[in-house]
Every structure is written in C-alpha cells, then in structure tokens.
C-alpha positions as CSV (number, residue, x, y, z in Angstrom):
1,M,0.3,-0.3,0.2
2,I,1.6,3.7,-0.9
3,I,-0.2,6.7,0.4
4,Y,0.6,9.3,-2.0
5,N,1.1,12.8,0.0
6,V,0.3,16.1,-0.8
7,T,0.9,19.4,1.3
8,I,-0.2,22.5,0.3
9,N,-0.3,25.9,2.6
10,V,-3.0,27.8,1.3
11,Q,-3.2,31.7,1.1
12,E,-6.4,32.9,3.6
13,D,-7.4,35.1,0.9
14,I,-8.4,32.1,-1.1
15,H,-8.9,29.6,1.7
16,D,-12.6,29.1,1.7
17,K,-12.9,29.1,-2.1
18,W,-9.6,26.7,-2.2
19,I,-11.4,24.3,0.8
20,K,-15.2,23.9,-0.8
21,W,-13.1,23.9,-4.7
22,M,-11.0,20.2,-2.7
23,K,-13.6,18.4,-1.3
24,E,-16.5,18.9,-4.2
25,E,-14.2,18.7,-7.3
26,H,-10.9,18.1,-7.0
27,I,-10.9,15.1,-4.4
28,P,-13.4,14.0,-6.1
29,E,-11.9,13.8,-9.7
30,M,-8.8,12.5,-8.3
31,L,-10.8,9.2,-6.7
32,D,-12.5,9.5,-10.2
33,T,-9.0,8.2,-11.8
34,K,-9.5,5.2,-10.4
35,K,-6.4,5.0,-9.1
36,F,-6.7,5.7,-5.2
37,Q,-9.0,3.8,-2.9
38,K,-9.8,6.2,-0.9
39,A,-8.3,10.0,0.3
40,L,-7.8,11.5,3.4
41,M,-7.7,15.7,4.3
42,T,-6.2,17.0,7.6
43,R,-5.1,20.3,8.5
44,V,-1.9,21.0,9.9
45,M,-2.2,22.0,13.8
46,V,1.1,24.1,13.7
47,Q,1.4,28.1,12.7
48,E,3.4,28.3,9.3
49,P,5.7,31.2,10.3
50,M,5.5,32.0,6.5
51,G,1.7,32.5,7.0
52,G,-1.8,30.6,5.2
53,I,-3.0,27.4,6.5
54,T,-1.8,23.9,5.5
55,Y,-3.4,21.0,5.2
56,S,-2.4,17.8,4.1
57,V,-3.9,14.9,1.7
58,Q,-3.4,11.6,1.5
59,Y,-4.6,9.4,-1.4
60,T,-3.7,5.7,-0.9
61,T,-3.4,3.3,-3.5
62,E,-2.5,-0.3,-4.1
63,S,0.9,0.1,-5.4
64,K,4.3,2.3,-6.7
65,E,2.9,0.6,-10.1
66,M,-0.3,2.4,-10.0
67,L,1.0,5.7,-8.5
68,E,3.4,5.7,-11.7
69,S,0.3,5.2,-13.5
70,Y,-1.2,8.0,-12.1
71,Y,2.0,10.2,-13.1
72,N,2.0,9.5,-16.7
73,E,-1.7,9.3,-17.3
74,D,-3.4,11.9,-15.0
75,A,-1.1,14.1,-13.3
76,D,-0.3,16.7,-15.0
77,E,-4.2,17.3,-16.1
78,M,-5.4,16.8,-12.5
79,R,-2.5,19.6,-11.4
80,S,-3.4,21.9,-14.2
81,K,-6.9,22.6,-12.6
82,S,-5.3,24.4,-9.6
83,K,-4.4,27.4,-12.3
84,P,-7.4,29.4,-10.7
85,F,-5.7,29.6,-7.2
86,E,-1.9,29.6,-8.7
87,G,0.5,31.9,-7.1
88,K,-1.7,31.7,-3.7
89,F,-0.4,28.0,-2.8
90,V,2.7,26.1,-2.2
91,A,2.3,22.0,-2.5
92,F,4.8,19.6,-2.3
93,R,4.3,15.4,-2.6
94,T,5.8,13.0,-0.5
95,E,5.4,9.4,-1.4
96,L,4.7,6.7,1.8
97,E,4.8,2.7,1.6
98,V,2.5,1.8,4.5
99,I,4.6,-0.8,6.6
100,S,2.5,-1.6,9.3
101,E,-1.4,-0.7,9.9
102,Q,-2.6,-1.5,13.9
C-alpha cells in the first residue's frame, strides 16, 4: 500500500474557495481516476511562520506501479486544474510506503 501525500499551504484570501473546490471537485476527480481507493484530508495544526493554512491530503493506492500510472496518465491534467489558485498556494508531494497498520 502506498500513500501519495500532498501538503499544501494556502493563503487565507482564497482559503474558503479553495476548500470548497478541494472537497467538491478536486478530491472526487482524483478518486475518479480509479488510481486511488480513498483520500484523507487533514489540517496541519501548526502555525506556519510564512502564514497561510496548511493541509495534508493523503491518497491511498495499491502499489507504486499504480502511482506511476497516475503520474503518467493523470497528474498533469489534475495539477492544471489548480490554475485559478496559482500563486496563492505552495504544494509539495511525498510518497509513503505503508509498513504496518494496526
């Protein structure tokens, strides 16, 4: 099991519109690619010195191969849909391998 983690710091002036877009459009579209079984969106509970509000969205996929398939087939299109928020957020992505779940 692989978790594709996207951590995003969003400026306050677009926050409400961005949250609505994530919950109603972006995350459902990510799941519609059929590359991920579920998504968990969390708020990072630390004040960032640079300001903004930080979130982590964790998409669970079955394998590294399936994640590679997402990168090759869907990632560019999915990332391009964030254009309305361009310059108002910073994102970084991390791949996590699930070792144990209890």
